[in-house]
N, C-alpha and C positions, 0 to 999 in steps of 0.2 A: 560650564562648571566642571572641574576635574572630578573623577570618580573617587569616592572615599573608600578606604579599606573597610571591608566587611567584617562584622563580628565573627568570631570563630564558632562554627556549628558543624554538625555532621553533614554528610553528603546530601545534596538535594538535586532533583531532576527539573530541568527546564524544557518545556515543550514549545516549539516554535509555531507561530501562526503562519498562514499562507502569505500574509503580507511580509513577514520577516524573511521567508524563503525567497520571495520575489526580490526583495531588496538585496539579499545576498547574491542572487543571480545577476542583478543589474550591476552591482559593484564589481563583481568578478569579470563580467563581460568587458567592462571598460579597462580593467587591469590587464586582461588578456590582449586587448587591442594594443595597448602601449608596450607591453612586454614583447609582443610579436614584432613591433617596429624595431625594438632594440636587438632582438634575435637576428633580424635580417642583416644587421651590420656586425654580427658576431659577438654581441654583448649578452652574457647570461645574467639574468636578474631573478629576484624573488619578490614575493609580496609577503608582508608579515603583519601580525596583529590579528584583529577580529576577523578580517577577511580570510585569513588562513585557517583560523579556528572555526569560523562560521557564526559566532555570536554577535552579529552586526546589529546596529540600531541606526536611527535616522541621523545621528551625528558622527557615524563612522567615517574615517578617512581612508583613502586609498594610498597606502604607503609602499612604494616600490623601492627596492634596495639593490644596488649593484655592488657586490662584495670586493671587486678588484679595482685597482687604480687604472682608470681609463682616461685618455685625453678628453677634456670636457667638450671640445668642439664636435667630436664624433657623436656624443650623446645629444647635444643640442640640435645638430643637423638631422639626426634620426627623428627627433620629436617634430621639428618644423616640416620635414618632408612628409610626415604623416598627417599634416594639416591640423596639428595641435598648436596652441599658442603657448608661449612662455610668459607668464605674467609677473614673475619675480624670481630672482636668484639670490641665494644667501650662502655665506660661508660661515661655519660655526666650529667651535671647539669647546666641549663641555667643561673640561678642566685642563691644566697644563700637561697632564699625563695621558690625555685621550687624543686620539687621532683627529686631525682636521678634516671636516666633511663639507661637501658641497650639496646644496639642496636646490632643485629646480621645481618651481611651482607651475603646474599646468592650469590649475584653478585653486581656489582656496582650500579644497579638500583633497586634492590630488597632487602628490609630489614624488619626485625621484631623488633619492639620496645616494651619494657615492663618496668613497674616501679619496682624499688627495694625498694621503700617505698610507702605507700598508697597515692593516689592522692587526692587533694582537688576537690570540685565540679567545681571550676573555671577551673582547669586543665583538667577535663573531658569534660567540655564544649568546650574547644579548638577544639576537634575533631568534634563536631557538627558544629562548626563555618565553617570549611572547607568542611563539608559533610562527613558523615560516614554511612557505610552499613555493615550488617552482612552476614554470609555465605549463609543462606537460601534466603535472598533477592538477593544476587548475582546470585544464581542459577535461580531465577525467572526473572532475567534481569531487576530488578528495578533500578531506579536512583533517587537520592535525591538532593534537593537544597543545596547550600553551597556557601561560599565566597572564591574567589581565591586571589592570592597575589597582584593582581591589585586593590583589594577592589571592585570587581565586584560581585554582587549576581548572581549566575548562577541558572536559573530555567529550569529544563529539559522539553523538548517537544518531540513529536513523531518524529520530523524532525531534532532536534538538541537542541537548548536552547534559552531562552531569557536572557538578561543580562542588569544590570544597576548598577551604582555606589551606594554604601551604605553610602557614606560620609554624605549626607544629608537625608538618608533614614534609619538610624540606628534602629529606633524604629520598623519600618515595618519589617526590616530584622530579628530583634530579635524575633518577633512574628512568622514569617515564619519558622525560624530555631528552635524555642522552647528553646531559651537560653536567658540569662539575657542581658539587655542593657549594663550593666557594662562590660561584656565580649566583646561585639561588640566594645565599645569605647576603651577598652584596646588594642585590636588588631589593630584598626585604628591608634592609637598612635604609636604602635610598627612598623607597616608597613610603615607609613608615615615617621617616623624617619629613618628607613632603606633605604627608597627611597631617602632621603635627604643626609645622610652621609655615606651610605653603611652599610653592615652587621657589627654589633657591636660584640665584643668579647664574648665568652661564658665563664662562671665562671670557669667551670672545664670540662676537656675532656681528656680521656686517652684511648689509644688502648691497649688491653690486649695481653699479651704473651700467648703462647700455654699452659703454665703450671699454668696460673692464672685463677681464677674463678671470676665472677661478685661479688658474696657475699664476697669473700676474699678481693677484692680491696675496696669494700664498707666499710668493717670493718677497714681497714687501714686508710681510709679517715675519718671515725668517730673519730678515735684516734688522728688524726692530726688537725682536723678542728672543733673548738668549735662551730661555727655557725651551722654546720651539726649535731653535737651532740644535740644542742637545738632543731633543726627541728625534729630530730628523737624522742625526748622526747615528742613532741606535737602530732606526728602522730602514732608512735608505729608500731607494727606488721611487723617487718623486719626479714629477714631470714639470720641472721649472728650469 
């Protein structure tokens, strides 16, 4: 079940149990292994969300993101050479104005996402909104602030974290996270709408067959979808 937006209240402190700290270490250890495999072939990646912030729970996913357009076969080969399996591959586009992204599932809770067309600054800021961290920072056990799906700003502490709603503190949150106030307000609108009416449909989503490539599916989409062709013409630098 998706997290609901929390009611607005003053700041509160959350102290983690030993079990929670261990879970964070376990999830981060797996993320480090996968990100190291990518680094060996020259691919820089980040992890974002609760693993970056530290406020993990038993349902937390490992979300690894590659911010650059990279040939998919290089990423897939790095994963397979590291003795990981690929159980599913998807291509998605949230709306006609958003970048097309590829998702590789290593298991049901571990996935690597990367763009098939260049991202806008606003799309890159999405990852800072939730909190993002790189491989070297993970190794140093650093944690960063970010906003969760309840619209709570999570600020790490030595004992856990502080949290408070960003609904009436958007400007302060933007300064803390180093992103635009427009990004904060857009995410507030999206998450509040999702809280009210449930998850809305995604513009395009396809699971790939074994004989398909991400770039091949993207090429077919460009030929069939005029709006995607226009988007590509604005952003360029695609690998098809």
